C-alpha positions in Angstrom: -2.8 17.7 -9.4 -3.9 20.1 -6.7 -2.8 23.8 -7.2 -0.9 23.9 -3.9 1.0 20.7 -4.8 1.8 22.2 -8.3 3.1 25.4 -6.6 5.3 23.3 -4.2 6.7 21.3 -7.3 7.4 24.5 -9.1 9.3 26.0 -6.2 11.2 22.9 -5.7 12.2 22.7 -9.4 13.3 26.4 -9.2 15.5 25.7 -6.1 16.9 22.7 -7.7 17.9 24.5 -10.8 19.5 27.4 -8.8 21.5 24.9 -6.8 22.9 23.1 -9.8 23.9 26.3 -11.4 25.6 27.4 -8.2 27.5 24.1 -8.0 28.7 24.4 -11.7 30.4 27.7 -11.1 32.6 26.4 -8.4 36.0 24.7 -9.0 35.7 22.6 -5.7 32.3 21.2 -4.9 30.7 22.4 -1.7 29.3 19.5 0.3 26.6 21.6 1.7 25.1 22.4 -1.8 25.5 18.8 -2.8 23.6 17.7 0.3 20.8 20.2 -0.4 20.5 19.1 -4.1 20.1 15.6 -2.9 17.4 16.7 -0.3 15.5 18.7 -2.9 15.7 16.0 -5.5 14.2 13.5 -2.9 11.5 16.0 -2.1 10.6 16.5 -5.7 10.5 12.9 -6.4 8.2 12.3 -3.5 6.0 15.1 -4.5 5.6 13.9 -8.1 5.1 10.3 -7.2 2.4 11.3 -4.5 0.6 13.4 -7.0 0.4 10.5 -9.5 -1.4 8.3 -7.1 -5.2 8.4 -7.1 -6.7 9.8 -3.9 -9.1 6.9 -3.5 -6.5 4.2 -4.3 -7.1 1.0 -2.1 -4.0 -0.7 -0.9 -3.7 -4.3 0.4 -3.3 -4.2 4.2 -2.8 -7.8 4.8 -3.2 -11.0 3.3 -3.6 -14.7 4.3 -0.6 -16.9 4.7 -0.5 -20.4 2.9 -2.0 -22.2 5.9 -5.0 -19.8 6.1 -5.8 -20.1 2.5 -5.6 -23.9 2.8 -8.1 -23.7 5.7 -10.4 -21.5 3.7 -10.3 -23.9 0.8 -11.1 -26.7 3.1 -14.1 -25.1 4.8 -15.5 -23.8 1.5 -15.2 -27.4 0.2 -17.1 -28.7 3.1 -19.8 -26.2 2.4 -20.1 -27.4 -1.1 -20.3 -31.0 -0.1 -23.0 -30.0 2.5 -20.9 -31.1 5.5 -20.2 -27.6 7.0 -21.8 -27.3 10.4 -22.4 -23.9 12.2 -22.2 -23.1 15.9 -22.9 -25.3 18.9 -26.3 -26.6 17.5 -24.5 -28.2 14.5 -27.0 -27.1 11.8 -25.8 -27.5 8.3 -24.8 -24.1 6.7 -26.8 -23.3 3.6 -25.9 -19.6 3.1 -22.6 -19.0 1.1 -22.1 -15.7 3.0 -22.2 -17.5 6.4 -19.9 -20.3 5.0 -17.3 -17.5 3.9 -17.6 -15.9 7.5 -16.9 -19.2 9.2 -14.0 -20.0 6.8 -12.4 -16.5 7.5 -13.0 -16.9 11.2 -11.4 -20.3 11.3 -8.5 -19.1 9.2 -7.8 -16.1 11.5 -7.6 -18.4 14.5 -5.1 -20.7 12.6 -2.7 -17.8 11.9 
């Protein structure tokens, strides 16, 4: 956890403690204090969960739908059988990387 984040978490924790003590001493709850408590708890929760994440974490941006997955499977099957043709000249694809590129390209068009 960065030093700045730790300072912010400490400040929010102190404010939350003070707000809870202030609300306990009142016979009637003040809606402004209750709202501020909720806001501070939310901020504190976000800070803590944000600092738990690794900075270089990778997140899945998008995926393929079922039809696209089926298309990729079909094209790769053609490659394994030696029937996959590339481009206008119709030459048989022999490179697995090229076959994957063709499969993903075809799947993208079918989305």
